Every structure is written in C-alpha cells, then in structure tokens.
C-alpha positions, 0 to 999 in steps of 0.5 A, a space after each residue: 259899709 261892708 256888704 251883706 253878701 260879704 258878711 253872709 259868706 265870710 262871718 268868721 273872717 270878718 270877725 277875725 279881721 276886725 279884731 285886728 282893729 280891736 273891734 269885737 264884731 261877733 254880736 253885731 255880725 251875727 245879729 246882721 246875719 240872723 236879721 238878713 236870714 229873717 228878712 230873706 224868709 219873709 221875702 220868700 213868704 211874700 213872694 209866695 203870697 204874690 203868686 197865690 194872689 195872681 192865681 186867686 185873682 184869675 179864679 175870681 174872674 172865672 167864678 164871676 163869669 160862671 155866676 158863682 158870686 158867693 164863691 167869688 165873694 169868699 175868694 175876694 175875702 181871702 184875697 184881702 186877708 192875704 193882702 193884709 198879711 203881706 202888709 204885715 210882712 212888708 213892715 217886718 222886712 222894712 224894720 229888719 232892713 233898717 236895723 241892718 243898715 243901722 248896725 252896718 253903719 256901726 261896723 268898721 271896714 275890714 282891714 286887709 291882710 297886710 295890716 299889722 296887729 296893734 293898739 296904738 301909734 307905737 305899734 305902726 311899722 316903719 316901711 321906708 325912710 328917706 331924705 336929708 339928715 338936717 343938723 341944727 345948732 343947739 339953739 335952733 328955734 321951733 317954727 312958732 318962734 321963727 314965724 314970729 321972728 320973721 313975721 310970717 304967722 300971727 297966732 295971736 291975731 288968729 286968737 283975737 279974730 276967731 280963736 286958737 287953731 286959726 292962725 293968720 299968715 302974713 307977708 312971705 308966710 302967706 306967699 309960702 302957703 300959696 306957693 305950696 298949694 300951687 306946687 302940689 296942684 301942679 305936681 298932681 296935674 303932671 301925675 294925671 289928676 283932674 283939678 276940682 274946686 269943691 264946696 267947703 260945706 257938704 250935706 249929711 248924705 255926703 258925710 255918710 257917704 265917705 264915713 265921716 258920719 256917724 263916726 266923726 260928727 264930734 270932730 266936724 263943724 256943724 251948721 245946724 240951721 241948714 244941717 251942713 257940715 264944714 269939710 274936714 278934707 276935700 275927700 268928702 266932696 270930691 268922692 261924693 261927686 260919684 255918689 249914685 253914679 255908674 261909671 263905664 269901665 273904660 272911663 276908669 280910673 277916675 283921678 281927681 285932686 283938690 285944694 281946699 281949706 279943711 276944718 276940724 274941731 280936734 276936740 280934746 287936743 292940748 299940750 305941747 304937741 299942739 303948739 304952733 302949726 302942730 294941730 289946727 282947726 283950719 288948715 289948707 291941703 291938697 287932696 288926691 282921690 282915685 276911683 278904681 276897679 278892685 283889681 287895680 286898686 292896690 297898684 294905684 295905692 302904690 302909685 299914690 304912695 310914690 307921688 307923695 314920696 316924690 313931693 317930700 323929696 322935692 321939698 328936701 325934707 326927711 321923711 318916713 312911711 308908716 304902715 298903720 296897725 289895726 288900732 291906729 287906723 281910721 274907721 273906714 280904711 282897709 289899709 293906710 300909710 302915713 307919711 311923716 316929716 322930721 322936725 329938727 327943732 322939735 325933734 319929733 316926727 310930724 304927720 303930713 299925709 295919710 294915703 288910704 285904700 277903702 276897697 268897697 267900703 265907701 263905695 257901698 255907701 255911695 252906691 259908686 259902681 262901674 259897669 264891667 265886661 259882663 254888663 253887670 254893675 260892680 262896686 268900685 274901690 275908692 282911695 285918697 291921700 293928702 298930697 300934701 297937708 300944709 301946716 306941718 310941712 311949713 313947720 318942718 320947712 322953717 325949722 329944718 332950713 333955718 340958717 344964720 342968714 335966714 330960712 332957706 327955700 328949697 330949690 323946687 319951691 323957689 319958682 313959686 315963692 319968688 324968693 330963695 330965702 326968708 330974712 
C-alpha cells in the first residue's frame, strides 16, 4: 500500500496519477490526509499529557515528603483524570489508525510516469516485436484438436475428475509439460535466480502482503476451515519469504525463482477465448521474483524483460511486448509489461507473461526493508514476472509447429523432451 509520508507530501500527485488507472482517488486520499492530521494532533496532545504526568508525579512525591497530604491527594486526582483523558486519546488514535489502514488497502498503487493512459487492453502500447513468422495451411488445427489427435491432453477426463479448466496431460503431453518446467528453471538458474519450492497454500497475511487480498479474494480458492488460500502464482509465497524482514544492503538483490501449480477461479470467463488451454483454473508456471534497492529496480525490470524475451526466442515463438495502459494494469503494479505469443491456428495473441515493478507498494504491506549506508531502514522495491506460464506456451508450440509429419519440437527443448517430433 502507499505510505502515509508519500500521500501527505504528494496528495495532488497521487490523485493525478491514480486517474491514469481510472481510479478517482480524491475522496479517499483527502480522507487519509485529514485522519492522519487528526491522529498526529492527538499524538501531540498525548505527548504533552505524558510530560505533564511526569511533572505531577514528581510534585506528588515532594508534597508527600512535605506532609501536604491534601494537596497530594488533589494532585493524584488530577493525575487520574489525565490518565483517563489519555485512554480516550489512545482510543481515538487507534480508531483513526484502523480507518487509515482500511482506506489505504482500498487505494491502488500509483502508476509510474511511463504508464500510458487508457481504459482497456486496446490502449496498450506495443513496445517490441520479434520471433519467426509462421505460415500455416488454411486447414491448420487449433491446439485442442491437436491435443486430441496426438493424445496429449484429455480435457474431457479433467471435467470428469474435477471440472472444466482442469486438464489431464497424457504421454508426450505430460513429458512436454515437465520439459518446459525444467527448461525454464534451468534458464532462471543460469540467470542467477535461486530456486525455491514454496507451499501451494498461504495464509491470509500472505495474501494481504502481496496485494491479492482484499482485491482478488473472489478469484482465489479459499479453504475456509483453515482460512488458507490456494496460490494464484508463486509470487505470493516467494515474496512473503521477506515479510517482516530487514535485509542488509550488501545482500541485495534477492533473486528467486519457483515452479508451482497455480489456481485461479477465473469467475465470469466464458466463450471461444477460453477453449482448450487458453484459460484454466489450474496451470503450471515458473515465476521469477526480485527484491531490490529502489535505485536499482528499473534496471532489474529491464533484465527481467530481457530474460523472458530470451526464453521466447529459444522456443522459436513469435512474440511481442506490451506496455500496459493504466486501465489494464493490476491493482498493485506501478508498471507492467505483458509478453504475448502469436497463436497461428487461432490467429490471435496469447498472454504468457507479465513482468511488473511494484516499487514500495508490496514492501510497505510486507514491511520488507533493507538497512542502508545511513544505518536506517528503507522500504525495498519488489518485482516479479512469469518465466513462463505453460498453458498458452504449449498452445502456441502445438499450433505453430504442426506439420504433415507431426508437431516439431524447438531445438532448445529437445534435450528436455527426449524427442524432436510428436507423431
């Protein structure tokens, strides 16, 4: 969440920038400023009362020594009244702090200056394009038909076992999944990311820490008996490793990667765009997470983008990078770049990665800090990205590489699959 100091020092800037996310922030921002003003005034009153109490305690002792019991009793009554006043002030301060926190949790992150204005995905900016230009025959098959033809994925069996959006991978389809996961983990390791195997369920504090709660509770699977949540991405448990942690400056950056299954309810998703692997409730993904000093985070963001681009190039997929407009960004992000691959049979772009810088927004919730040269603690910047999400990668690999002889496996992936064609 945004810091009180930042809001108090820049209220109009915050309001102006949040308008880029199409969020009307004036009322909540000015409410926070007023509540914090009241809280600070109450704190000063309490501090003054505490100073007065110290003086009165000394006076009572002196009066008792002088035998002036009546005056001492009057002073004691005044002390009791002052303490009662302080209790009332404490209650007011606590109520103000709780209301401030509740409001702050409802305010999105401020988009950085590079984020363009816009209301939907149609307003995103294409930053870069690359990869081959596949030309398929007019009768080329979409991946869900290829999966059935080559017995790679059984969507109907997944419906029987669980429901729609939970496919069963079979034979070479299962091996392709495993190959991609290992390939992505190996590439992350080469780039200096430490591999983590996190839990697949998190507690409420973890969801709050990275901003999935209270914004996305409707999209998360909730285990109500234990109040646990199935993770929508490994970002949540991995970033929460640094919750309530003070990191020594020389130990930054922290670079972690993690493979996990991901679970998303995707409520309201329907139609042709959710067919096959296009949108699932359970899917596999390798995530990269970085904890950085603020002055280093945007250079780190570029490195993460280069890493994801490199993966797509090695998989020989057509790709482009989108700089998301304010209306298409997440609640918590300061800037996000989406990577999409071209699905030649469906003739549409498929998102396979989002790479984001959250600046101090998550770190403030997490109390993730580092100790600088000044020996003081400062909020870190947190970043993460998909490197990569598997379903749409698989969809594009199957569709773009179909030939009369079978489905060709990209050269970089062949050592992991153990085969160069699916036939």
